[in-house]
ROMAR-342965 format. One record per atom (N, C-alpha, C): residue in one letter; x negated, y, z negated. Coordinates in steps of 0.05 Angstrom, whole numbers, plus 5000, padded with zeros to 4 digits. Example, Ala and Ser with C-alpha at 12.3 -4.5 7.8 and 13.67 -1.06 7.14 Angstrom:
<pts>
   drenkol      x      y      z
         a   4736   4886   4844
         a   4754   4910   4844
         a   4736   4934   4844
         s   4743   4955   4858
         s   4727   4979   4857
         s   4742   5001   4843
</pts>
This chain:
<pts>
   drenkol      x      y      z
         x   0184   1797   5302
         x   0204   1809   5277
         x   0220   1826   5290
         x   0245   1833   5297
         x   0265   1838   5302
         x   0270   1872   5282
         x   0272   1895   5296
         x   0277   1921   5276
         x   0295   1909   5241
         x   0315   1896   5258
         x   0342   1897   5238
         x   0319   1876   5216
         x   0308   1861   5221
         x   0294   1847   5200
         x   0276   1859   5186
         x   0256   1877   5199
         x   0237   1899   5188
         x   0249   1911   5161
         x   0273   1926   5171
         x   0288   1941   5153
         x   0292   1932   5126
         x   0313   1909   5132
         x   0312   1888   5117
         x   0299   1885   5092
         x   0285   1869   5098
         x   0255   1865   5086
         x   0245   1886   5073
         x   0238   1904   5087
         x   0229   1926   5073
         x   0250   1939   5045
         x   0266   1936   5054
         x   0301   1948   5033
         x   0301   1929   5007
         x   0293   1902   5012
         x   0303   1878   5001
         x   0260   1883   4978
         x   0240   1897   4987
         x   0225   1888   4985
         x   0228   1909   4956
         x   0234   1930   4952
         x   0246   1952   4938
         x   0253   1937   4910
         x   0273   1924   4913
         x   0284   1901   4891
         x   0265   1885   4876
         x   0252   1879   4898
         x   0218   1860   4890
         x   0235   1833   4891
         x   0252   1827   4926
         x   0271   1802   4926
         x   0260   1794   4962
         x   0244   1770   4964
         x   0229   1766   4986
         x   0256   1747   5000
         x   0245   1753   5029
         x   0267   1723   5056
         x   0249   1702   5048
         x   0261   1680   5041
         x   0249   1647   5038
         x   0233   1655   5023
         x   0224   1667   5003
         x   0205   1668   4975
         x   0212   1638   4970
         x   0194   1639   4948
         x   0196   1619   4925
         x   0204   1620   4894
         x   0213   1644   4895
         x   0210   1649   4862
         x   0258   1634   4861
         x   0262   1647   4846
         x   0295   1634   4842
         x   0309   1661   4849
         x   0300   1673   4855
         x   0319   1709   4852
         x   0314   1718   4883
         x   0300   1693   4897
         x   0289   1707   4935
         x   0315   1698   4944
         x   0320   1694   4967
         x   0337   1699   4982
         x   0335   1678   5013
         x   0356   1658   5012
         x   0337   1629   5028
         x   0350   1636   5057
         x   0328   1647   5076
         x   0357   1656   5099
         x   0360   1636   5116
         x   0388   1623   5127
         x   0400   1603   5152
         x   0399   1613   5169
         x   0410   1639   5173
         x   0425   1652   5190
         x   0417   1685   5201
         x   0395   1685   5218
         x   0378   1712   5230
         x   0398   1732   5229
         x   0416   1728   5239
         x   0447   1750   5245
         x   0455   1765   5220
         x   0447   1755   5194
         x   0456   1766   5167
         x   0431   1803   5171
         x   0411   1798   5189
         x   0399   1823   5185
         x   0417   1843   5199
         x   0428   1845   5221
         x   0448   1859   5231
         x   0462   1866   5228
         x   0478   1833   5213
         x   0511   1843   5197
         x   0500   1864   5176
         x   0488   1856   5165
         x   0486   1875   5139
         x   0481   1906   5141
         x   0465   1909   5156
         x   0457   1932   5166
         x   0478   1953   5183
         x   0497   1942   5191
         x   0518   1952   5206
         x   0533   1949   5184
         x   0544   1932   5166
         x   0568   1935   5154
         x   0562   1940   5117
         x   0546   1940   5110
         x   0526   1944   5094
         x   0532   1921   5068
         x   0547   1928   5039
         x   0554   1907   5027
         x   0573   1892   5032
         x   0606   1897   5059
         x   0611   1878   5059
         x   0607   1853   5087
         x   0580   1869   5084
         x   0569   1855   5114
         x   0545   1832   5094
         x   0537   1842   5073
         x   0526   1826   5056
         x   0536   1805   5036
         x   0558   1810   5032
         x   0578   1793   5020
         x   0596   1773   5040
         x   0600   1784   5066
         x   0617   1755   5082
         x   0596   1742   5095
         x   0572   1753   5101
         x   0550   1734   5107
         x   0541   1714   5085
         x   0546   1717   5063
         x   0534   1701   5039
         x   0555   1671   5047
         x   0581   1684   5046
         x   0616   1670   5047
         x   0603   1645   5071
         x   0599   1658   5084
         x   0590   1643   5114
         x   0569   1623   5108
         x   0556   1625   5099
         x   0526   1602   5095
         x   0508   1615   5112
         x   0506   1647   5116
         x   0478   1650   5133
         x   0463   1654   5108
         x   0460   1658   5083
         x   0438   1659   5072
         x   0449   1647   5035
         x   0428   1639   5013
         x   0440   1634   4991
         x   0414   1641   4975
         x   0425   1631   4952
         x   0397   1652   4932
         x   0413   1626   4907
         x   0383   1618   4891
         x   0380   1604   4875
         x   0391   1613   4844
         x   0399   1631   4842
         x   0402   1651   4816
         x   0406   1683   4832
         x   0440   1682   4843
         x   0448   1695   4848
         x   0458   1720   4839
         x   0457   1718   4811
         x   0460   1738   4790
         x   0442   1762   4784
         x   0420   1747   4782
         x   0379   1758   4776
         x   0382   1778   4807
         x   0389   1764   4829
         x   0384   1776   4851
         x   0400   1794   4857
         x   0425   1801   4850
         x   0444   1823   4854
         x   0439   1841   4833
         x   0428   1841   4806
         x   0418   1860   4787
         x   0392   1865   4801
         x   0370   1855   4811
         x   0346   1863   4817
         x   0357   1893   4842
         x   0377   1878   4863
         x   0386   1899   4885
         x   0405   1925   4869
         x   0411   1925   4850
         x   0440   1942   4840
         x   0424   1971   4827
         x   0395   1956   4809
         x   0375   1977   4798
         x   0351   1991   4806
         x   0356   1975   4845
         x   0334   1988   4858
         x   0354   2012   4878
         x   0381   2008   4871
         x   0400   2029   4887
         x   0401   2019   4912
         x   0398   1998   4915
         x   0405   1984   4950
         x   0427   2001   4964
         x   0448   1995   4942
         x   0483   2001   4961
         x   0470   2043   4966
         x   0459   2048   4954
         x   0462   2078   4963
         x   0452   2075   4987
         x   0436   2059   5004
         x   0420   2058   5026
         x   0454   2054   5045
         x   0462   2039   5040
         x   0496   2027   5050
         x   0512   2057   5058
         x   0508   2077   5048
         x   0538   2092   5030
         x   0557   2098   5063
         x   0534   2105   5085
         x   0548   2112   5109
         x   0549   2088   5128
         x   0552   2067   5115
         x   0552   2054   5136
         x   0593   2049   5151
         x   0603   2046   5175
         x   0627   2044   5172
         x   0643   2035   5156
         x   0651   2005   5135
         x   0667   2005   5122
         x   0666   2027   5108
         x   0654   2035   5095
         x   0645   2059   5065
         x   0662   2091   5072
         x   0651   2092   5100
         x   0667   2114   5119
         x   0687   2113   5119
         x   0710   2096   5123
         x   0729   2077   5130
         x   0748   2082   5093
         x   0731   2073   5085
         x   0744   2064   5054
         x   0743   2090   5041
         x   0725   2112   5048
         x   0723   2141   5039
         x   0747   2149   5050
         x   0746   2148   5081
         x   0765   2178   5093
         x   0796   2167   5074
         x   0803   2129   5076
         x   0830   2129   5072
         x   0835   2137   5052
         x   0813   2137   5032
         x   0824   2141   4996
         x   0827   2168   4994
         x   0810   2185   5015
         x   0815   2215   5011
         x   0848   2232   5029
         x   0869   2213   5039
         x   0877   2210   5058
         x   0898   2200   5042
         x   0905   2185   5035
         x   0935   2159   5026
         x   0928   2154   4997
         x   0952   2153   4978
         x   0951   2143   4949
         x   0955   2117   4949
         x   0928   2109   4947
         x   0925   2077   4951
         x   0930   2061   4926
         x   0945   2071   4902
         x   0959   2061   4876
         x   0988   2077   4878
         x   0992   2079   4895
         x   1015   2083   4881
         x   1037   2060   4869
         x   1059   2067   4866
         x   1075   2043   4844
         x   1077   2010   4866
         x   1079   2025   4882
         x   1095   2000   4899
         x   1064   1976   4910
         x   1038   2003   4924
         x   1020   1993   4926
         x   0998   1980   4904
         x   1013   1990   4885
         x   0988   1979   4853
         x   1002   1947   4850
         x   1022   1939   4861
         x   1035   1919   4854
         x   1013   1885   4875
         x   1002   1906   4898
         x   0987   1884   4909
         x   0973   1877   4895
         x   0952   1885   4874
         x   0930   1877   4860
         x   0941   1850   4846
         x   0974   1843   4835
         x   0980   1833   4822
         x   0973   1807   4842
         x   0989   1798   4866
         x   0999   1788   4879
         x   0980   1780   4895
         x   0949   1791   4894
         x   0926   1780   4910
         x   0899   1770   4884
         x   0912   1781   4870
         x   0883   1775   4848
         x   0893   1752   4822
         x   0913   1776   4802
         x   0921   1764   4780
         x   0940   1739   4781
         x   0952   1735   4803
         x   0977   1716   4800
         x   0959   1689   4829
         x   0928   1687   4816
         x   0921   1678   4834
         x   0937   1642   4825
         x   0920   1637   4797
         x   0926   1616   4784
         x   0922   1611   4755
         x   0933   1614   4745
         x   0934   1612   4713
         x   0914   1590   4694
         x   0916   1575   4717
         x   0892   1540   4701
         x   0869   1560   4716
         x   0866   1574   4728
         x   0833   1580   4749
         x   0828   1598   4723
         x   0839   1624   4721
         x   0842   1636   4686
         x   0824   1624   4669
         x   0852   1606   4659
         x   0836   1586   4627
         x   0818   1584   4629
         x   0796   1564   4650
         x   0781   1556   4659
         x   0753   1564   4654
         x   0758   1603   4656
         x   0738   1611   4663
         x   0743   1639   4632
         x   0760   1633   4620
         x   0762   1659   4597
         x   0757   1651   4568
         x   0771   1664   4555
         x   0758   1654   4528
         x   0783   1651   4505
         x   0793   1637   4499
         x   0821   1623   4486
         x   0836   1654   4479
         x   0835   1674   4479
         x   0848   1692   4481
         x   0857   1701   4496
         x   0844   1686   4525
         x   0846   1701   4550
         x   0844   1735   4548
         x   0813   1730   4550
         x   0808   1766   4552
         x   0788   1762   4576
         x   0803   1784   4593
         x   0790   1796   4622
         x   0772   1813   4626
         x   0778   1838   4599
         x   0763   1850   4594
         x   0729   1847   4577
         x   0709   1869   4585
         x   0687   1856   4575
         x   0686   1865   4538
         x   0679   1847   4531
         x   0670   1827   4510
         x   0653   1849   4493
         x   0658   1852   4470
         x   0630   1858   4452
         x   0620   1842   4431
         x   0583   1842   4452
         x   0577   1823   4433
         x   0549   1820   4416
         x   0550   1803   4401
         x   0529   1816   4374
         x   0507   1782   4384
         x   0470   1799   4373
         x   0460   1776   4377
         x   0480   1746   4376
         x   0458   1716   4386
         x   0483   1693   4389
         x   0506   1693   4390
         x   0527   1710   4394
         x   0550   1706   4401
         x   0556   1687   4430
         x   0573   1678   4427
         x   0590   1668   4447
         x   0615   1675   4465
         x   0625   1672   4482
         x   0638   1686   4499
         x   0663   1695   4479
         x   0670   1668   4460
         x   0694   1668   4440
         x   0693   1686   4425
         x   0670   1692   4407
         x   0666   1706   4387
         x   0671   1738   4396
         x   0648   1733   4419
         x   0639   1763   4421
         x   0673   1787   4436
         x   0694   1756   4445
         x   0723   1776   4454
         x   0738   1778   4433
         x   0733   1762   4405
         x   0747   1754   4384
         x   0735   1790   4359
         x   0717   1791   4367
         x   0692   1823   4354
         x   0713   1844   4377
         x   0711   1845   4399
         x   0726   1869   4407
         x   0755   1871   4396
         x   0765   1848   4396
         x   0800   1848   4391
         x   0806   1868   4362
         x   0790   1853   4343
         x   0781   1869   4312
         x   0776   1893   4317
         x   0755   1903   4342
         x   0751   1930   4336
         x   0770   1948   4350
         x   0786   1935   4373
         x   0804   1950   4386
         x   0827   1961   4363
         x   0840   1935   4351
         x   0854   1939   4326
         x   0857   1957   4307
         x   0829   1961   4288
         x   0818   1970   4276
         x   0812   2002   4286
         x   0799   2007   4301
         x   0799   2037   4317
         x   0830   2052   4323
         x   0860   2034   4325
         x   0873   2040   4320
         x   0892   2037   4299
         x   0882   2029   4276
         x   0888   2035   4252
         x   0924   2024   4256
         x   0913   2011   4255
         x   0943   1980   4262
         x   0950   1972   4233
         x   0980   1975   4223
         x   0990   1960   4193
         x   1018   1956   4202
         x   1022   1932   4201
         x   1054   1934   4197
         x   1083   1952   4196
         x   1099   1944   4217
         x   1117   1968   4221
         x   1113   1981   4248
         x   1085   1987   4245
         x   1077   2007   4277
         x   1086   1995   4300
         x   1097   2002   4319
         x   1103   1999   4345
         x   1080   2010   4363
         x   1068   1978   4384
         x   1045   1990   4399
         x   1054   1981   4429
         x   1047   1997   4451
         x   1051   1985   4473
         x   1022   1981   4475
         x   1024   1958   4510
         x   0995   1956   4504
         x   0998   1950   4544
         x   0983   1974   4549
         x   0996   1983   4582
         x   0974   1961   4589
         x   0982   1944   4613
         x   0968   1918   4636
         x   0957   1903   4607
         x   0982   1886   4593
         x   0971   1869   4575
         x   0967   1837   4577
         x   0958   1845   4613
         x   0952   1809   4619
         x   0966   1783   4613
         x   0953   1772   4602
         x   0958   1743   4593
         x   0973   1747   4568
         x   0970   1776   4552
         x   0994   1775   4530
         x   0971   1776   4498
         x   0930   1762   4509
         x   0924   1762   4483
         x   0918   1783   4466
         x   0918   1808   4473
         x   0915   1833   4455
         x   0940   1836   4435
         x   0963   1829   4451
         x   0985   1836   4445
         x   0997   1812   4415
         x   0998   1782   4430
         x   0987   1768   4406
         x   0968   1768   4386
         x   0942   1784   4391
         x   0933   1785   4363
         x   0944   1803   4348
         x   0954   1818   4363
         x   0966   1847   4340
         x   0984   1839   4330
         x   1003   1833   4337
         x   1029   1828   4322
         x   1023   1801   4310
         x   1010   1775   4311
         x   1001   1754   4285
         x   0983   1772   4256
         x   0956   1789   4270
         x   0944   1797   4241
         x   0941   1822   4233
         x   0960   1835   4254
         x   0976   1868   4243
         x   0997   1871   4240
         x   1018   1843   4240
         x   1046   1851   4231
         x   1064   1882   4250
         x   1047   1878   4281
         x   1064   1896   4293
         x   1081   1894   4308
         x   1093   1910   4325
         x   1116   1897   4340
         x   1106   1916   4360
         x   1097   1896   4386
         x   1084   1906   4408
         x   1103   1898   4437
         x   1089   1915   4449
         x   1116   1916   4476
         x   1094   1911   4497
         x   1089   1895   4505
         x   1068   1887   4533
         x   1073   1905   4562
         x   1062   1910   4585
         x   1070   1907   4610
         x   1047   1905   4630
         x   1056   1886   4643
         x   1032   1882   4669
         x   1052   1880   4696
         x   1036   1881   4722
         x   1050   1879   4748
         x   1045   1853   4761
         x   1030   1830   4736
         x   1038   1799   4753
         x   1051   1784   4735
         x   1071   1774   4767
         x   1090   1755   4758
         x   1071   1727   4748
         x   1053   1729   4738
         x   1044   1703   4737
         x   1035   1714   4708
         x   1027   1731   4698
         x   1019   1746   4672
         x   1037   1743   4659
         x   1062   1751   4662
         x   1087   1752   4649
         x   1091   1729   4642
         x   1089   1718   4663
         x   1115   1685   4664
         x   1088   1668   4632
         x   1070   1666   4633
         x   1045   1660   4619
         x   1062   1674   4593
         x   1055   1704   4601
         x   1056   1719   4564
         x   1077   1727   4557
         x   1100   1711   4565
         x   1129   1718   4550
         x   1132   1683   4548
         x   1119   1671   4558
         x   1108   1636   4540
         x   1094   1632   4516
         x   1078   1650   4517
         x   1055   1640   4497
         x   1057   1666   4475
         x   1073   1679   4472
         x   1074   1703   4457
         x   1113   1700   4446
         x   1118   1670   4452
         x   1142   1671   4443
         x   1148   1659   4409
         x   1163   1669   4401
         x   1167   1663   4359
         x   1152   1691   4351
         x   1146   1709   4368
         x   1122   1741   4356
         x   1143   1755   4360
         x   1134   1791   4344
         x   1151   1807   4353
         x   1143   1812   4382
         x   1136   1804   4402
         x   1121   1814   4425
         x   1151   1812   4447
         x   1152   1834   4464
         x   1163   1826   4489
         x   1140   1844   4512
         x   1154   1822   4529
         x   1121   1821   4551
         x   1150   1829   4586
         x   1142   1853   4591
         x   1159   1878   4603
         x   1146   1870   4637
         x   1156   1866   4665
         x   1141   1867   4689
         x   1153   1897   4703
         x   1128   1910   4701
         x   1138   1929   4709
         x   1105   1959   4705
         x   1117   1976   4718
         x   1085   1994   4719
         x   1089   2019   4699
         x   1068   2026   4698
         x   1064   2048   4666
         x   1076   2063   4667
         x   1090   2075   4702
         x   1100   2111   4706
         x   1134   2094   4693
         x   1128   2079   4688
         x   1163   2073   4687
         x   1175   2073   4664
         x   1145   2083   4639
         x   1163   2077   4629
         x   1181   2102   4598
         x   1198   2096   4585
         x   1203   2114   4577
         x   1210   2113   4545
         x   1210   2095   4536
         x   1208   2084   4499
         x   1178   2093   4491
         x   1187   2109   4456
         x   1170   2118   4440
         x   1155   2095   4424
         x   1125   2113   4425
         x   1110   2088   4403
         x   1103   2107   4398
         x   1083   2081   4369
         x   1058   2094   4352
         x   1027   2088   4355
         x   1026   2068   4375
         x   1001   2072   4390
         x   1010   2054   4422
         x   0997   2061   4421
         x   0984   2054   4455
         x   0957   2045   4465
         x   0961   2013   4469
         x   0925   2015   4487
         x   0936   2004   4519
         x   0900   2018   4531
         x   0900   1993   4555
         x   0872   1998   4556
         x   0862   1963   4552
         x   0835   1952   4560
         x   0828   1944   4594
         x   0819   1954   4606
         x   0804   1944   4636
         x   0841   1941   4648
         x   0847   1965   4646
         x   0867   1970   4670
         x   0858   2005   4677
         x   0854   2020   4670
         x   0847   2040   4683
         x   0837   2036   4712
         x   0829   2022   4714
         x   0812   2011   4750
         x   0816   2012   4759
         x   0847   2009   4759
         x   0874   2006   4780
         x   0883   2030   4784
         x   0879   2045   4773
         x   0897   2077   4758
         x   0894   2096   4789
         x   0873   2096   4797
         x   0873   2112   4820
         x   0860   2144   4815
         x   0849   2162   4835
         x   0836   2188   4819
         x   0859   2203   4825
         x   0874   2197   4846
         x   0908   2208   4849
         x   0921   2203   4833
         x   0912   2181   4815
         x   0936   2180   4787
         x   0932   2185   4764
         x   0911   2194   4759
         x   0905   2200   4730
         x   0915   2222   4713
         x   0925   2242   4721
         x   0942   2254   4700
         x   0973   2236   4705
         x   0989   2222   4715
         x   1005   2202   4719
         x   1011   2194   4704
         x   0978   2175   4694
         x   0973   2161   4675
         x   0974   2175   4642
         x   0961   2200   4649
         x   0957   2200   4630
         x   0981   2218   4611
         x   1006   2232   4632
         x   1024   2242   4616
         x   1037   2220   4603
         x   1045   2190   4626
         x   1060   2169   4616
         x   1056   2155   4585
         x   1027   2163   4583
         x   1020   2150   4556
         x   1032   2177   4535
         x   1027   2205   4537
         x   1031   2222   4525
         x   1057   2231   4510
         x   1081   2227   4550
         x   1096   2221   4539
         x   1119   2195   4513
         x   1093   2175   4516
         x   1110   2156   4509
         x   1093   2151   4477
         x   1075   2173   4471
         x   1066   2164   4444
         x   1075   2185   4416
         x   1084   2181   4405
         x   1096   2193   4375
         x   1073   2216   4367
         x   1097   2232   4349
         x   1068   2249   4336
         x   1062   2232   4312
         x   1019   2245   4316
         x   0999   2223   4301
         x   0995   2210   4309
         x   1012   2200   4330
         x   1004   2168   4348
         x   0978   2175   4358
         x   0964   2145   4369
         x   0935   2143   4377
         x   0941   2132   4398
         x   0917   2139   4418
         x   0916   2124   4447
         x   0890   2116   4455
         x   0889   2089   4457
         x   0859   2073   4465
         x   0858   2059   4494
         x   0836   2079   4505
         x   0833   2068   4534
         x   0804   2065   4543
         x   0801   2028   4541
         x   0774   2021   4553
         x   0775   2017   4585
         x   0763   2023   4589
         x   0754   2013   4620
         x   0725   2013   4628
         x   0714   2000   4659
         x   0686   1996   4660
         x   0688   2034   4681
         x   0672   2047   4671
         x   0665   2067   4687
         x   0649   2078   4701
         x   0643   2077   4722
         x   0610   2085   4739
         x   0596   2112   4735
         x   0566   2112   4741
         x   0549   2138   4737
         x   0562   2159   4750
         x   0566   2147   4777
         x   0577   2168   4795
         x   0609   2177   4806
         x   0605   2188   4809
         x   0637   2200   4820
         x   0650   2185   4849
         x   0671   2176   4850
         x   0670   2163   4866
         x   0701   2160   4880
         x   0711   2154   4902
         x   0748   2157   4908
         x   0755   2140   4917
         x   0730   2116   4916
         x   0743   2082   4928
         x   0719   2072   4921
         x   0730   2035   4925
         x   0709   2019   4899
         x   0696   2009   4933
         x   0674   1996   4928
         x   0657   1973   4945
         x   0670   1964   4966
         x   0674   1964   4987
         x   0688   1951   5017
         x   0693   1922   5010
         x   0671   1908   5006
         x   0662   1879   4989
         x   0694   1871   4963
         x   0700   1875   4951
         x   0705   1879   4922
         x   0735   1888   4924
         x   0739   1914   4952
         x   0759   1915   4962
         x   0780   1901   4976
         x   0765   1878   4990
         x   0776   1871   5005
         x   0786   1845   4992
         x   0755   1826   4974
         x   0763   1799   4967
         x   0775   1795   4936
         x   0762   1823   4919
         x   0773   1823   4890
         x   0792   1845   4883
         x   0794   1870   4881
         x   0816   1885   4869
         x   0820   1899   4891
         x   0835   1907   4904
         x   0857   1914   4928
         x   0861   1938   4922
         x   0862   1955   4926
         x   0873   1991   4911
         x   0854   1999   4890
         x   0826   1982   4883
         x   0819   1986   4852
         x   0800   2023   4865
         x   0788   2019   4832
         x   0774   2049   4841
         x   0759   2052   4811
         x   0732   2055   4804
         x   0721   2068   4779
         x   0724   2080   4772
         x   0736   2099   4745
         x   0725   2124   4742
         x   0703   2124   4738
         x   0694   2150   4744
         x   0662   2159   4733
         x   0667   2178   4708
         x   0649   2182   4690
         x   0629   2195   4666
         x   0623   2214   4664
</pts>
């Protein structure tokens, strides 16, 4: 057994994951270079070696859940991809108005058909609010109701949806609460889809960055968008909301948060999923 294999085997044991074990969450090895690649590149090497079919797993989500619970990603924080991401985040504002549009092109503009196949009928791409026995559609509907109730929406109010996605929340608020809604997105595909989907309702979809907002609103909502703002821009983000919010207005911001303060996202997620993103910490 090589030194790299020995180290990786012991690390995975902390998560109760075995190499070539017979349990559904165990890893099946196809290329022994996996061990040295992961030790050198951390989560980036782990993800890319899976993409290259160097290993697989019958129940991938369970294996990943065990690895996360065991804190294995912390063992790779000082690998080169993480160090490079950390230094880049310190020196460069990765979420400027120009840079922020990259995630629209790379991720959200992939294909509306692709997202329709995996999302609920209201095209919600943020966390749902589940009760026991719920399917995805019911849980997302519960979330929409929860948001609208917390915002105390009623007919005649003007609502801004920052990061409106495919227009599901804007459409729901206009149809069920009688609001006048403006939704903004940086994705061309989302913009076209939302415009078409909200046709005939008191909804206006705009292709613009949150920093370009100048109008006044009674309510502002931002669901699953703050992950794209970046720590260098939180002040600008909140100021944009504050200057656009009328007296006695309400602002609801929902997002995924991390338990630890970081200035960059995971290198594999940065490269293949959400470029120029990061989770705020609580």
